[in-house]
N, C-alpha and C positions, 0 to 999 in steps of 0.2 A: 638470399642469405649469403651471397658471396661465395657460393659453392658451385662448382661445375664438374661435369664428367670429363675424365681424360679420354674415355671412349665409351660409346653407347651402342649396344647390340641387343637384339631380341631373339628369344628362342623360337619365334615364329618365322625367322628367316630361313630360306631354302638351304643355305649352307649348314645351319644347325640341324635341320631334319636329316640331311645327308650324313653329317658327322655322328649324330646319335644312332642312326640306323646302322652305320658301319661299325660303330662301337659294339652294338648288340650282336651283330653277325660274327664279329671276331670272337666274342665270348661263346656264342652259340656253337660255332664250328669247333671249338675246343672239346665239346662233348661232355664236360664234367663240371661246368659252372652253373648250369640251369637244370631244373627239373620241372616237368609239367604235372599239374594237379587239377582235378575237377573238385571244386569246392562249392559250398553253399554261400551265396552272397545276397545281401539285401537288395530288394527290387521294389521300386515304387510303381504300384499298379496304376495310379492316376496319370503318371507321366510316362509309363511304358518304358522304363529304363532302369538298368542297374545303377546303384548309387556308389559313386566314389567316396572315399573315406570322409572328405570334408563336407559331403552332402548328408552326413548322418551325425546327429548330436544325441547325447543322452547323459546319464549320470555316470561319473567316473567311479569305477569299482574300487579305486585306491583311496581317494580322498573325499568322495561324495559330491564333487563339483557338478552341478546340474547341467552345465553347458559344455561338456567335454566333446571333442571331435572323435570321429571314428579311427583316427590314427594317433591322436595324442591329446592328453589333458594339458591345457596351457596354464592351469593353476598349479599343479604339482609336478608337471614335466614328464609324467609317466608315458611311455610308449604303449599304445593300445592297438587292438584290432577291433573292428566294428562289432564283432560278436561278443566282446567283453562288456560293452556298454549296457547299463541298466536302463530299461524303458527307452529304447532307441526310437528316434523319429526322423522322418525325412525332412530336410530343410526345404524341399521343393513343395510338398503338399502339406507338411506338418503332421502327417499320419504315420502310424506304425508300419514300417515296410515288412514285406514277406521275404522268405528265403527261397532262392531258386538256384539250381546247379549251373555252374559256368566253369570253363577251363581257363587257367592262367599259368604263366611262366614264373618260376621262383628262382631268384639268385641264391646260391648256396653260401650264404653269409657265414654259416656256422663252421665251414671248412677253413675259414681264415682266422678263427679265434686265436690260435696259438701265436702266430707272428704279430697279430694286432696287439695282444697283451704285452709282449716284449717290447714292441716298438713304442707304445704309449707310456709304459711304466719306466723303461730304461733308456729309450732313445735309440736302441740298437736295431738295425735293419740289415738282414743278410750278412750278419757278422761284423758290420761297420757301425760306428757311432754316427747316427743320422742327426740327432739334435740333443740338446741338454734338457732333460725332463724338468730340471729345477726352474727353467724359464717358462714352463707352461703353468698357467694359472691353476690353483689347487682345485677349484670347482670344475674345471674342464677335465682334468685327469680323474677326479673323483667320479664324475658322471659317467665317463667312459668305462672305468673299471667296474662300476656298479652294473652297467649293462653287461659287461663281459662275465661278471660273477653270476648274473642271472641266467647266463647261457644264451648264446646267439642262436637264432632260428632262421631258416630260409625266409626270404622276403619276396613277396609278389612284386614283380616289376612290370606287370601289364594291368590294364583296366579295360572295362567295356564302356566306351564313350564314342560319341559321334564327332569329336574334335580331338586334336592332339597329333602326335607323331605315330603314324601307322606302323604296326609291327611288320618288319620286312620279310614276311614269310608268305606262303601261298594263300590265296583267298580261301581255299577250302580249309586250310589249317588255322588261319588267324583272322577270319572275317570279323570286323568290328572291334578288333583289339588294338589298343594303342599303348605306347610306353608310359608307365607311371611317372608322374612329375618328378619324384625323387630319384628316378633313374636318369631321366633325360636332362633335368635342369642343371645339375652340376657339370654335365658334359658341355653345357653352354659356356662355361669358362674357357674350354678348349676351342669351341667353334668361334667364340668372340675373338680369341687370339688369332685364329686362322684368318678371319675377315680383316682384322687390323693389319696383319702381316701382308695380305694380298694388296691392301691399299697403300702400304708404305714400303713395299719392296723388301720385306724381311722374311726370315725363315721362322715359321711358327714353332717348329720342333725345338729350336734352340731355347725356347722359353718353357718347354714342358719335358724335354728329354735331355737337358743339358748337364745332367749329373751334378757334381758338387758345385758347379757354377750357378745353379738355380736354387732359389729359396722361395718356395710357395707358401704364402701366408694368407689365411682366411680371417677377415675381420667380420664377425657375425654376432648374432644374439644367442643366448644360452639354449633356446628352444631348437636351435639347429646344430648343436654340438655333435650329436650322435651321427648325423648325416655327413658332416665334414670330417669327423675324426674316425669313424668306423665304416660307414657304408661306402662313401666315395673313395676313401683310400683302398678298401677291399676291391672295388671295381677297377681302380687304376693298377693295382698289383696283379689282379687277374689278367688284365689286358697285357701288361708287360711294358717295359721301356719308360713309363712315365715316372716323374718324381712324385714323392708323397709330400703332404703338408709338413713344412718345417716348424710351423707354430700355428696355433689357432687361438688367438686372443679374444675369446668370446666374452661379451659383456653380459651382465645380468639385466633384469628388466627395469625400465624407467616407467614409473606410474605417474598419474596426474591427479593431484589433490586427493590422494589416498585410494584411488581406483585405477584399474587397468585402462589404458587407452582403448577405445572401442569406436570404430568408424560407424558400425551399425547403430550404436546408441548415441552417436554424436558427441561422445565424451573425449575431448582432447583439444589440441590446438591446430587449427587449419592455418597453413602458412599465409595464404592470401588474406585471411581475416586479421592475422597478427600485423601484417604489413599495412593494412588499411587502418586498423585501430591506432597504430603508432606512426602514422604517416608524417606527422609533424615533429617527430623525434629523430634528429639527424643521425644518431648512432644505433638505430633500432636493430640492425642486423648483427652488429658486434655485441650488443647487449645480450641478445638471445644466445648467440654462439658462446659467449663467456659463461652464461648461466648453465648451458648444457655441459660445457667442459668442467665447470666448477662442481657440478652435481653428477658427473659421469658414473654410471653403475658398474664400475670395473670389477668389483669383487662381491658386491651384494646389491640387492634391489635398492633403488633410490626413488625419490618422489619429487616431482616438479610442482611447486606451489607458487602462486602469484606473489604472495607476501615475501617469500624468500627471493624471488626474482628481483623484486624492488630492492631488497637488502643487498643482494649480490652487486647490483649496479651502484646504489647510493653509498654503501659502506665500503665494499671491497674496492671498487674502481674509483669512484669519485673521492671518497674520504681517504682511504688508506693509500692506494696507489697514486691517486691524484696529488694528495698532499706530499707524498714522498718525492715524486718527480718535481713538484713545485719547489720544495725546500732545497733539493739538490741544485736545481737551476739557479735559484736565488743566491745560494752560498757560492756557487761557482762564479757567478758574475761579481759577487761582492769581494771575494778573496783572490780570484784567479783570472779576472778580466774576461770571463765567459769562455775560457779555454780549459778543458780537462787536463789537469797537471800530470806529468809523467810520474810513474811510481818506481822508486828505487828500492833495492834490497829484496829480501825474500818475501814471498807471498804469505 
C-alpha cells in the first residue's frame, strides 16, 4: 500500500522484558502504587488454566451485546470485568468457567484521579499549561471524563499465564504470574525507543524525558482511549520524569458494509486479496489510500462500502480532480505557453 514502518520492534524482545520489569520494580519499591489482593477468577477446568480477560466472552451488562469480552465491550465501549459478564463462557472450551481464588497485584489508579481530571479537562499539569484541551477531540475528552465521573478503581496488572513477561519477584511470591498486557504493552513504546537509540547512537531519554521539547502523541482507535489517556499516563506520572501525552487524536471505528470488521468471521478486506483482485489496476494502492482518507472516522464511526469506493475514485479523483487538473493544464498552455504566470498584487 506504499506504507512502511519508520521502526519496528516487538514486545517479545529481551530489552522490552527488561524495561517492563524495571518499570514494575520502580513502582513496586515505592510501596504505595500497588496493592495485593486474593480474588475469585474464572478458571477453565478442561484446559486447567485461569482465563485472561480476552479468553472470556459473554453478554454485556450495559448494552446486551452477546459477544463482549471480559475487559471491554467493543460495541458500546464499556470497560468491564469478567465477573460482570452475563452467561460467561471460555473461548478455549466454550464451556462456563468456574471461579477459583488467585492472588494479583493491583495498580492504585484511583489515587491519580485528581490530577488526571485537571490535566485532561484543562491541560494543566503540576501548575503548568501542558496542552490546549480545545485541540483534543471531543469524544476523547468526553470518554475520559465519563470514566473519571464513574470513579476510578485499582486495576489488576498481573495475570496467571504460561507466557508473557514474568513478574520480577520471588518464585514463592509470584510463581506463574506475568504482567498484564495493558501494563506491559504501552511500556513497549519506551523499549522500542531504547532499541532504536542503541542502534542509532542516540539518547532515548531525550525522547521521553525532554520536558517542553518533547511532544508525545498517540494515534489510536477509540477503544484504546482510556488506556492511553488515563492508565498509561498514570503509570508514567507514578514512575516520575516521563512526559505525558500532548494529544491523543483517537479515531472512531471504520466498519465494512454496515458491520464491524471481524477476522474470526472473515468479514473485511484482506490486503493481499485486494492487491490480487486489482492487480491490473495501475493505481490500486493510491485508490484505496484515498478512499480510507476520504472516509476517515475522525469524529464518528464511518462505513467502507465498495460502491462508494468506486465513486470516490471515479467521481472524486477521475472526474472532479482529474478534470480540474486537465482544464488548468490546457488553459495554461493556451494562454501562458505552458508556464504558470506570476501573480501580482494582494492575495
